[in-house]
N, C-alpha and C positions, 0 to 999 in steps of 0.2 A: 345523213338525212337524206329522202329522196328530192328532188329538185323542186317538186309543187308541195311539198309539206309545211305544214307550220306547225311551229311549235306553241305550245301552251302547256303554263302551269297550273292546272287546280289544286287549290289550296283550301281547304275545307276543315273546321273545327264546328263539331256537333252540340247537340244540348247536353250529351256527356259532359261536355268542356274537360275534356283529360289533355286534350295537344292537338294538333295542326297535323291532319296526312294532306299528303303531296303526290301530285300524279304527273309526271312529266309526259305530256299525251303528244303524238305528230299527228296531225289530223292533214286528210287531204281529200280535196271536191269539200261541195257547199251541202246546202238543206240534209234532205234524209238520205242522199246518196254518201254520206261522211263515212269516209274510212276512218278508223280509229286504230291507232299504235298504241301500246301503253310500253314508255320507254322506262320508267322507273317511277316506283312507288317509296315514298321514305315518309317517315314519320318520328315526329318530333313531342314529347310532352310538355305541358306546362311545368313549371317548377312548382313546388308543392305549394309555395306562400300565393301564388297567383292563381292558383286554383281556388285554396282557399276561399280566395278574396273574391273571384268571381261567383261562387255557390254562394256565398254569403250576401252577395249585392243582389242574384237573382231571388232569394228566397226572402230576404227582407226590402229589398226595392229601397234601400237608405244606403247613402254615400255623399260625401261630403264632393265638392264639384272638382276641388284638386285631386283625391283620391279616384274618382271618374277618368279624370285625365290621365292620372298615372297608369291605370289598370289599362285604359285603352292604346297605351304606347306601348307597353309591356307585351300586349297580344300580338300589336303590329310587329312590334320586334321578333316575336316569336316567328310569326309569318316568316316574316323575310328570313331568318336564319334557318328555318324549316326548308324553303325553296331554296337558298344559295347551297346547304348542305347536300340537297338531291342534284341539284346542278354539276356540285364538285365531282358525287361521285358516277355521275353520268358523262362528264368531262364535257362540261357544255359551260356557256358564261348566258349570263343575264342579256345580254343584247341580242344573241340568239333568238329569244322568244318574242313571240308577236305578241305575247301578255303573259301577265299571272292574273288568276280569276280567283278573286279571293274573296269568299264567302262572308267574313269577319265572324264574331262571337254572339250568338243571340243571346241577350240580355231580358228582352222581354216580347213577346208577341201575343197578340189580342186582338187581332184586327178590328178595324182598321189601323190601331195603333203597332208599331213593331220598331225594335232598335236592335239592329247587331253592329256593334263596335269594332270599329278599325280604321286604321288610318291611310288610307292607300297612297298617300302623299309620299307618307312615310315609307313604305312599302316599294313606291315606283324608286325612291331614292337610294334605297339598299340595296335592292336587287338589279336597277338599272335598266328597268322595262317598263311598258304601260302595265295598268291594273286596270282591269273592270269587279268593279265591286258594287254592294248594297242592290244586289240582285232583287229582293222581296218589293221595293217602295215602289216601284213602276207599278206594279200589278195591284196594291193597295191604295194605288191612287185612280184607279178605274174601277173601283170596289169590289176588287179581288179579296181572297184570302191573304196572299202574298206566300201562299204554301197549297201545297208540295209543288216545287218548281222543276226536279229529279224527272216528271214524266217525260217530259223532252225528250231526256238525253235517254229513260226507258225506251220510248219509241222507237228513237233513230237506231240502239242497238239489238232492241229484242222482239221486235213486233215478227210475227208470223203468218204463216197465210194459213195453216192449218191446227194450230193449237191454240187453246185459251189459253193462257199465261197471266199467271198473276207476280208483279215483282214487289217482294217485300224487304224492305228497308228496317233494321231494328237497330235504331240507334238510341239516344235518348228518348226518342220518341220512335214508335211506329207506323209507320204508314208506309201503301199499297199503289201500286200502280196496276189497272186492268188492261189487258191487252186481247179485245176479243181477236179470231181468227180474221185476218185479213183487214181490219181495221182502220179506218180513217183517223188522222190526228184529233179530230174533233169529236171522235167518237170513244176516247179513250178516257177515263175513269180514274180518278187517283184521290186518296183522303188518307187522312191521319187518323188510324184505330184505337190509339190510345198510348198507354205508355209501353216502351219499349226497355231499355234499363235502367232508366233513373229511378224506378221505386227501389231495387235491388240495390242502385249505389246510393240510394237515401240513407237505406237500412246499414249498409257496409260502415257509412259515415261517421252516422248516429252511433253504433254497436260499438267501432273502434276510430274515436279520431284521429290517432295518429296512424290508423294503417293504410292499407293502398287506397283505401276508397271504392272498392268495388270483389266483387264474389270471381276470383279468374277462373275462366272456364266453367262456371257455375259447379265449383266444385263443393261448395256448402251447400247450394239449394238441393243438388241430386239426394244426402242423405236427410233429406225434411220430406214431411210430409203436407201438403197444402191444408189449410183451414178452409174448407169448402163455403163454410158461411160469412165469413170475411169477405172470402172473393166473391161470392153473389150479393152481397151489401154494396161492394165497389161497382161490379157490373152493372147494377140497378141504377146508378149515377147517369144525369140527363144525357151526358156528352156521346154515351156510347148507342142510343138509340134516336140519337139527333138526326135531323135531314142532311144531305150532301147541300153545298158544299161544307166541307167544316176543317178545322185545324186545331192543333191546342199545342199546350207549352209545358215544361218540367210542371213549374209550380201549380198548375192548376192540378195535374195527377198525384202531385204529394198532399196537396188540399186534399182531394180526394179519397184518399189511402187513409189519412187521418179521421176521417168521418166514418171509414169503414169499421178500421179497426179500433177495437175497444180494448183497454186494461182488464176486464172486470173476468177475463179468460185467456191470459199470459201463455204464449206458446214461446217454447225455445227457438233459440236464432235460426238454427237450419228451417223450421216448419216457417217462419213468415216469409225467409225467401224463398222458399216453396210455392209457398203462397202467391208471393208476386209474380212469379215466373209462369204460374197457373194463370193469373190475372192476363199477363200478356196475351200469352196462348191464346185462352179462350176469346179474348177481345178481336183477335185477327181472324180467328176461324170464324165466329160470329157475324162479324162484318162482311166476311165473303160470304155468307149464308144468306144473310140478309139481303147483297147485293145480285149475287148470283143465282140463289135458290138451287145450288149444287157448286161439287170443287172444282177447282180449276183443274185443268191437266198438269199443268207444272207449275210449283210454288218455289220461284227462284228466288232464294234470299241472300242478302248483303248486309252489312253493318257488323258492328262488334259482337251484335246478339247472337249473330250464327253461329260463336265460338263457346256461347252460354249451352251447354250439355242439357240442362233441365228445360229451357224454354224448345232446343230442338228436339227433345225428347217427346215433349207434349204434342209439338207437332208432327211430330213422324209416325206418333202413335194414333192420326187419325188416318183410318181406312181408307183405301182408294183415292189415296192422292200422292202423285209425285214429289217428293223435296229434293230439291237440290240448293247448291250454292252458286255463287257467281263465279267460285273459282274454276266448276265444272266446264265454264265458257272462258277459260283463260284471263280473269278479270277477279284479281282478288277481292274477296268481300269488305276487304278494309279500304280497299283504294278505291271503289264503285264511285263512292257521291264524288270526289274529288275528281275522276273522271268525269263525271256528269257536269259540273260547274266550269270546266275547260270546253264542253260542249257549248254549254250555255254561253259561254265568252266569245267562243268561234261563232255564234250567230249572232249576238251582239254586233261583232266587227265587221258582220258581212250585212249589217240591216236587217236581220232578219227577226221578227218577233218569236218570241221562245215560251212566254205563259201558255196557257190553254184555258180560255175562259171559261169551258165546261168543267173543267178541273176545279180552278179556285174560285167560279165566280164573276169575275170581271167582265165589264161590260163589252171590253174589246180585247181584242189580241194589242200587245205593247213591245217595244223593247226593252228587254229587262238589261237592268246594271248601269252604273256611271262609268266613263271611261276618263282615268287618271293619268296623263301625258308622263313619260318618262323626263325625270328631271335630268 
């Protein structure tokens, strides 16, 4: 480790709720001159029963208090185990970390109400370092959407003097960050575009409850044909044309799909998967056209959806747009959001506000996250 470098482990479980990505990051400097070095990316899947309980709770909204507390404990222990495994393979110890940046598992997000489940004291005790967590709530408290929060890191890592860049993350939900050439932080635009992987995952869980719960690399969707009528019905939902700022969550997108798809014209399963991938790609492209009136110079993609051949195929078929993944910038697509939360935690430790009011709709800039000390 360099003498002036601070180590932070970013830990992120997205709306896909499949497990925890950890990025151990070395950070040198402060503010937007931050130098970021990815030391290790590590992934730990939720065990199948925990994953099932999370999806059940997110979809139904019903749980006993005992079950909710137990789910929160298991999520927190998974976070801690993921960080400790990453530390072990990196030959590091928890006491060498300035903090763990732990986003927690989103259970509900409908601003101003939001709930990310995590016990930061348990993570701090298990890892042996402070924890920065609960990043959304401060932004919501001053009138913001509490999302997206990653644009602060996008600006730090990817702003460019000459190129119009759009950073696209495809997790359970898809969101974009627009970085115009030479823009200031206050000029950044970002928002959720709609579904990412969530509809494909939902259909896979429904089709085969005992299966893996997703279409690995989009293999099944690539052999299907999209149902354009169903896609257009869903894309006519009010969310897609709503003004900014805006954010959404998985249950809302699943409900929109259920309204759009009718069993009067049943389709083969690969066609359904192709349809939801087409919806994801179309909503992303439509969002960029609505906002920019043109295509970006570069579309830089991260998240699990960057491995879905069907979604990527629809995006890459768009003429005149350069499509890349963050892998081409030495940042693994699956690690990008965990790295982003490490950057957010670094700002919190430095006393630097990291929400972007222009993005979230907040009344002012605020420090994000609560700091739980090492136990």
